[in-house]
C-alpha positions as CSV (number, residue, x, y, z in Angstrom):
1,M,166.5,-31.8,270.0
2,T,167.9,-28.4,268.8
3,K,166.8,-25.6,271.1
4,I,165.8,-22.2,269.7
5,L,165.0,-19.2,271.8
6,V,162.2,-16.9,270.5
7,A,162.2,-13.4,272.1
8,E,159.0,-11.6,271.0
9,D,156.7,-9.4,273.1
10,E,153.7,-9.8,270.8
11,R,152.1,-13.0,272.1
12,D,150.4,-14.0,268.8
13,I,153.6,-13.6,266.8
14,Q,155.6,-15.5,269.5
15,F,153.0,-18.3,269.4
16,L,153.1,-18.5,265.6
17,I,156.9,-18.6,265.5
18,A,157.1,-21.2,268.3
19,F,154.4,-23.4,266.6
20,A,156.1,-23.3,263.2
21,L,159.5,-24.2,264.7
22,Q,158.1,-27.0,266.9
23,A,156.3,-28.4,263.8
24,V,159.6,-28.9,262.1
25,G,161.2,-30.5,265.1
26,Y,162.9,-27.8,267.2
27,E,162.5,-27.3,270.9
28,V,161.4,-23.8,271.5
29,L,162.0,-21.5,274.5
30,T,160.3,-18.1,274.7
31,A,161.1,-14.8,276.2
32,N,158.8,-11.7,276.4
33,N,161.6,-9.1,276.4
34,G,165.3,-8.6,275.9
35,E,166.2,-9.1,279.5
36,E,164.5,-12.5,279.6
37,A,166.2,-13.4,276.3
38,V,169.7,-12.7,277.7
39,A,169.0,-14.6,281.0
40,L,167.5,-17.6,279.1
41,T,170.3,-17.7,276.6
42,L,172.9,-17.9,279.5
43,K,170.9,-20.5,281.3
44,E,169.8,-22.7,278.4
45,L,172.5,-22.1,275.7
46,P,170.1,-22.5,272.7
47,A,171.5,-23.2,269.3
48,L,170.0,-20.0,267.9
49,V,168.2,-16.9,269.2
50,L,165.4,-15.2,267.2
51,T,164.6,-11.8,268.5
52,D,162.3,-8.9,267.8
53,V,164.0,-5.6,267.7
54,R,161.6,-3.4,269.6
55,M,160.8,-5.0,273.0
56,P,160.2,-3.7,276.5
57,K,163.0,-3.6,279.1
58,M,165.8,-4.2,276.6
59,T,165.8,-4.0,272.8
60,G,166.8,-6.9,270.6
61,Y,170.0,-5.0,269.6
62,E,171.1,-4.6,273.2
63,A,170.2,-8.3,274.0
64,C,172.3,-9.3,271.0
65,R,175.2,-7.2,272.1
66,Q,175.1,-8.8,275.6
67,I,174.9,-12.3,274.1
68,K,177.7,-11.7,271.7
69,S,179.9,-10.1,274.4
70,N,179.7,-13.1,276.8
71,P,182.3,-15.8,276.0
72,A,179.8,-18.5,277.0
73,T,177.2,-17.3,274.5
74,Q,179.1,-15.4,271.8
75,H,179.0,-18.4,269.4
76,I,175.2,-18.5,269.4
77,P,173.7,-17.0,266.2
78,V,171.2,-14.2,266.6
79,V,168.5,-13.5,264.0
80,F,166.5,-10.3,264.2
81,L,162.8,-10.2,263.3
82,S,161.4,-6.8,262.6
83,A,158.9,-4.8,260.6
84,K,161.5,-2.1,260.4
85,G,163.3,-2.8,257.1
86,Q,165.2,0.4,256.4
87,E,168.8,-0.1,255.6
88,A,169.9,1.7,258.8
89,E,167.8,-0.6,260.9
90,V,169.2,-3.7,259.2
91,Q,172.8,-2.3,259.6
92,S,172.2,-1.6,263.3
93,G,171.2,-5.3,263.8
94,L,174.3,-6.5,262.0
95,D,176.5,-4.0,263.9
96,A,175.1,-5.3,267.1
97,G,176.4,-8.8,266.1
98,G,173.3,-10.2,264.5
99,D,173.8,-13.0,262.0
100,A,170.7,-12.3,259.9
101,Y,167.7,-9.9,259.7
102,L,164.2,-11.2,258.6
103,L,161.5,-8.7,257.9
104,K,157.9,-9.1,259.2
105,P,155.6,-10.2,257.9
106,F,157.4,-13.3,256.7
107,E,156.3,-16.6,255.4
108,V,156.6,-19.5,257.9
109,S,158.6,-21.5,255.3
110,Q,161.0,-18.6,254.8
111,L,161.6,-18.5,258.6
112,T,162.2,-22.2,259.0
113,K,164.4,-22.3,255.9
114,K,166.6,-19.4,257.3
115,V,166.8,-21.1,260.7
116,A,167.9,-24.3,259.1
117,E,170.5,-22.5,256.9
118,I,172.0,-20.7,259.9
119,L,172.1,-23.8,262.0
120,D,173.8,-25.7,259.2
121,K,176.5,-23.0,258.9
122,T,177.2,-23.0,262.6
123,K,177.2,-26.7,263.1
124,P,180.6,-27.9,264.4
125,A,182.6,-30.0,262.0
126,P,182.6,-33.7,262.7
127,A,185.8,-34.9,264.5
128,A,188.3,-36.6,262.2
């Protein structure tokens, strides 16, 4: 089962995202802040990280930079989830190494479709 890490400090949003992803067949790990997200990413090596931008202890941007700077985790796609949709915010996420940026509020179907698209792109090619 494909593992996805959800880093979100708002419990209701974290639950909604986890529920939606589990409903379509993903195994979901959760973190309540950026520090937990980095530690869990190193420990569990999920296929994808969904992270809020503004969290306690460490922002999603900083967590992404740490994930992308570690050779063991740099291949893992990171998707930002944020209510901050200004161009500068989106650019900051991409500059930090993020693979995509989804604006809150989002439709559950939009989230699961984006996750599937990114996982499809990052899936290793079959051996010849």
